[in-house]
C-alpha positions, 0 to 999 in steps of 0.5 A: 300786795303783801307778796310784793313786799315780801319778794322785795325783802327777799331780794334785798336780803340776797347780798347778805347771804354772800357774806356768810361764805368763808373765803379760802380754798374749797378743795385740796387741789385749790389749796395746792394751786394757791400755794404754788401761786404764793411761791411764785408771787413771793419769789421763793422758788425763783431760780438763782440763775438770771435768764436773759434773752438775746437781741435776736430772741427779743426781735423774734418775739416782737415780730410774732406779736406784730404778725398777730395783728395781721389777722382780723378779729371776726365779728362773729365766731363760727363754732363749726370752724373751731371744732365741737364745743358741746363737750361730748365725745364723738 
């Protein structure tokens, strides 16, 4: 019976361990990625030249989007049809 109570206490304490993890990047690469995302969000690296699409480009983009709905979503994904998903090399 004591084991049951001890196990319950351990399970209840698990969420408290997540609070001890410091937020922020865990690597220099992640820090650099976050820096680039911040530049993008703030618009600090935005081009001064406004880029506009032509009506023909908008029409082509809309047509591609509409055509993408013509392909049915399969109920199951056939893994052999899409290639090797094992991560190994051949």
